[in-house]
C-alpha positions as CSV (number, residue, x, y, z in Angstrom):
1,M,105.7,123.4,108.3
2,V,103.3,120.4,108.8
3,T,104.3,117.1,108.0
4,S,102.6,113.5,108.6
5,T,105.0,110.3,109.4
6,T,105.3,107.0,107.4
7,G,107.1,103.7,107.5
8,Q,109.7,103.7,110.3
9,G,109.7,107.1,111.3
10,D,110.3,108.2,107.3
11,L,108.6,111.2,105.8
12,P,106.1,111.1,103.3
13,D,107.0,111.1,99.9
14,S,105.2,114.3,98.7
15,I,107.6,116.3,101.2
16,V,111.0,114.6,100.8
17,P,112.0,117.3,97.8
18,L,111.2,120.4,99.9
19,F,113.8,118.5,102.9
20,Q,116.5,118.0,101.1
21,G,116.2,121.5,99.2
22,I,116.1,123.2,102.8
23,K,118.9,120.3,103.6
24,D,121.3,121.1,100.2
25,K,120.2,124.6,99.3
26,L,119.4,126.7,102.9
27,G,122.3,126.5,104.6
28,Y,123.1,128.3,108.0
29,Q,119.7,130.0,108.9
30,P,120.0,132.4,112.5
31,E,117.4,134.8,111.5
32,M,114.6,131.8,109.8
33,R,111.8,131.3,112.6
34,Y,109.1,128.1,112.2
35,G,106.9,125.9,113.5
36,I,106.1,122.5,113.3
37,I,103.1,121.0,113.7
38,A,103.8,116.6,113.6
39,L,101.0,114.0,113.1
40,G,102.0,110.8,114.1
41,D,100.8,107.5,115.9
42,S,101.9,107.1,119.2
43,T,101.6,103.4,119.0
44,Y,104.6,103.2,116.6
45,A,108.2,103.6,118.0
46,N,108.6,106.6,115.8
47,F,105.5,108.8,116.8
48,C,106.2,112.0,114.5
49,G,109.2,111.3,113.4
50,G,108.6,113.4,110.1
51,G,107.9,116.4,112.1
52,K,111.1,115.3,114.8
53,L,113.6,115.2,111.4
54,F,112.5,118.9,110.2
55,D,112.7,120.1,113.6
56,A,116.4,118.6,113.8
57,L,117.2,119.8,110.5
58,L,116.4,123.3,111.2
59,Q,118.2,123.3,114.5
60,E,121.2,122.4,112.8
61,Q,121.0,125.4,110.5
62,S,120.2,127.8,113.5
63,A,117.2,128.4,112.5
64,Q,114.3,129.7,115.5
65,R,111.5,127.0,116.6
66,V,108.9,129.6,117.7
67,G,107.4,127.6,120.2
68,E,106.8,123.6,121.0
69,M,106.2,121.1,118.3
70,L,102.5,120.3,118.4
71,M,102.2,116.2,117.7
72,I,98.7,115.2,116.9
73,D,98.4,111.4,118.3
74,A,95.8,109.6,115.8
75,S,95.6,106.9,118.7
76,E,94.2,109.4,120.7
77,H,91.4,111.4,117.5
78,P,90.1,108.6,115.8
79,E,88.7,108.5,112.6
80,P,85.3,111.0,112.7
81,G,82.0,108.7,112.3
82,K,80.1,108.6,109.1
83,P,77.7,111.3,108.7
84,I,74.3,111.6,109.2
């Protein structure tokens, strides 16, 4: 799962239907394996909140995370410069 974070630690509108579908329809998933790449900005209080929401949901369903969540910090990786 790859997701960014918007607002106050919210999911982007485009991924909310997937999140809601997993929440409403999948239920107990002990055989599911997943990984999360979360994009955020550590200057905000809810850094990588979107990824953390997905992680919490999948953990509640007993899914097994493969490795640690990769949290990419926009404040450490500024926008690239103009092309030459």
